C-alpha positions in Angstrom: -72.0 200.3 -56.5 -74.5 197.8 -59.5 -77.2 199.0 -56.6 -77.1 202.7 -57.3 -76.3 202.9 -60.9 -79.6 200.9 -62.0 -81.4 203.8 -59.2 -81.2 205.8 -61.1 -81.5 204.6 -64.7 -84.6 204.2 -63.5 -85.1 208.0 -62.4 -84.1 208.9 -65.9 -86.3 206.5 -67.2 -89.3 208.7 -65.8 -88.1 212.0 -66.1 -88.4 211.0 -69.4 -92.1 209.0 -69.2 -93.3 211.5 -67.5 -91.7 214.1 -69.6 -93.7 212.7 -72.8 -96.6 212.4 -70.6 -97.4 215.9 -70.5 -96.5 216.1 -74.0 -98.8 214.4 -74.9 -101.2 216.2 -73.9 -104.6 214.7 -72.6 -102.6 212.5 -70.8 -102.9 210.0 -67.7 -102.9 212.3 -64.4 -102.6 209.1 -62.1 -100.6 207.9 -64.4 -97.8 211.2 -64.5 -98.6 212.0 -60.1 -98.0 207.6 -59.9 -94.7 207.9 -61.8 -93.8 211.7 -59.8 -94.3 209.2 -56.5 -91.9 206.5 -57.5 -89.5 208.3 -58.7 -89.5 210.7 -55.8 -88.7 207.3 -53.3 -85.8 206.7 -55.9 -84.3 209.6 -54.7 -85.0 208.9 -51.6 -83.3 205.4 -51.5 -80.4 207.6 -53.6 -79.7 209.5 -51.2 -79.6 206.7 -48.2 -76.9 204.7 -50.6 -75.2 207.3 -51.4 -75.0 207.9 -47.3 -74.0 204.8 -46.5 -70.6 204.7 -49.6 -69.4 207.9 -48.0 -67.5 207.7 -44.9 -68.5 210.4 -41.8 -66.1 212.5 -41.4 -65.5 214.2 -37.7 -64.5 217.9 -38.1 
């Protein structure tokens, strides 16, 4: 699913951006917090999409 792939790429990009801002020192903590919050929302959306792709198996 294309949407899922795009979300995963954005999630990885946010990882890189957060790491770069953290390493820069004296960085804007509010910006880092916003990026982390966005990353969590993406993770949740990715999980929902992944769950919808996997059929429920009743054991």
